[in-house]
C-alpha positions in Angstrom: 213.2 -59.8 193.3 213.1 -63.6 193.4 213.2 -66.1 196.4 216.6 -67.3 195.2 217.8 -64.0 195.5 216.7 -63.2 198.9 218.0 -66.8 200.2 221.5 -65.7 198.5 221.5 -62.5 200.3 220.7 -64.1 203.9 222.8 -67.3 203.1 219.6 -69.5 203.6 219.8 -73.2 202.2 217.4 -73.7 199.1 213.8 -74.1 200.0 213.9 -72.2 203.2 210.3 -70.7 203.7 209.3 -70.4 199.8 205.8 -70.0 200.6 206.6 -67.1 203.0 209.1 -65.5 200.5 206.7 -65.8 197.6 204.1 -63.8 199.8 206.7 -61.5 201.7 208.7 -60.1 198.8 206.0 -58.2 196.9 204.8 -57.0 200.1 207.9 -55.4 201.3 208.6 -54.1 197.9 205.4 -52.2 198.0 206.3 -51.0 201.8 209.6 -49.6 200.0 208.0 -47.9 197.3 205.6 -46.3 199.7 208.2 -45.6 202.2 210.5 -44.0 199.6 207.8 -42.3 197.7 209.2 -43.9 194.5 208.5 -46.5 191.9 210.9 -49.5 191.8 209.3 -51.0 188.8 211.5 -54.1 188.6 212.3 -55.4 185.1 215.2 -58.0 183.5 217.0 -55.1 182.5 216.1 -52.7 185.5 216.4 -54.7 188.8 215.5 -53.4 192.2 218.5 -50.9 193.5 220.9 -52.6 195.9 219.6 -50.9 198.9 216.1 -51.8 198.2 217.2 -55.5 197.8 218.8 -55.6 201.0 216.0 -54.1 202.6 213.6 -56.4 201.2 215.8 -59.5 202.0 216.4 -58.5 205.8 212.8 -57.4 206.3 212.0 -61.0 205.2 214.3 -62.3 207.6 212.9 -59.9 210.5 209.3 -60.9 209.5 210.3 -64.7 210.3 211.4 -64.2 213.8 209.3 -63.9 216.8 208.6 -60.5 217.9 211.4 -59.1 219.9 211.1 -58.1 223.7 211.6 -54.4 223.9 211.1 -53.9 227.5 210.6 -56.0 230.3 209.5 -55.4 234.1 209.4 -57.6 237.1 207.0 -55.8 239.7 203.7 -56.5 238.4 205.4 -58.3 235.4 204.8 -56.4 232.1 206.7 -57.2 228.7 206.7 -55.1 225.6 207.1 -56.6 222.1 208.4 -54.8 219.1 207.0 -55.8 215.9 208.2 -52.9 213.9 211.0 -53.0 211.3 214.2 -52.0 213.0 216.2 -48.7 212.4 218.9 -50.9 210.7 216.8 -52.6 208.3 215.1 -49.5 207.2 218.4 -47.4 207.0 218.9 -49.4 203.7 216.0 -47.3 202.2 217.5 -43.8 203.1 219.3 -43.2 200.0 216.4 -44.2 198.0 213.8 -41.5 199.7 212.5 -39.2 197.7 210.9 -36.0 199.5 207.5 -34.9 198.5 206.5 -31.4 198.8 202.8 -31.8 198.1 
């Protein structure tokens, strides 16, 4: 998957976070392979499945955001931040998961 494909999916202008995308795309693709227990060997003839492409794009967008506030408390002031990928982003991978019985 290329930087241009991610930018097109997300509607970003050209040049948006090129260095970040160059580093993040292979990492999120590797995450998707581990999460799905599948090998998404991408070639020009065999691109990544659509759901995996959407996951990679939206995971890249999530990675650029500040960690979201998960909970807040006023008494003794406490804030909990979420750094995990949201369930809505992981849902793109659900149809591609392979169950392993080992």
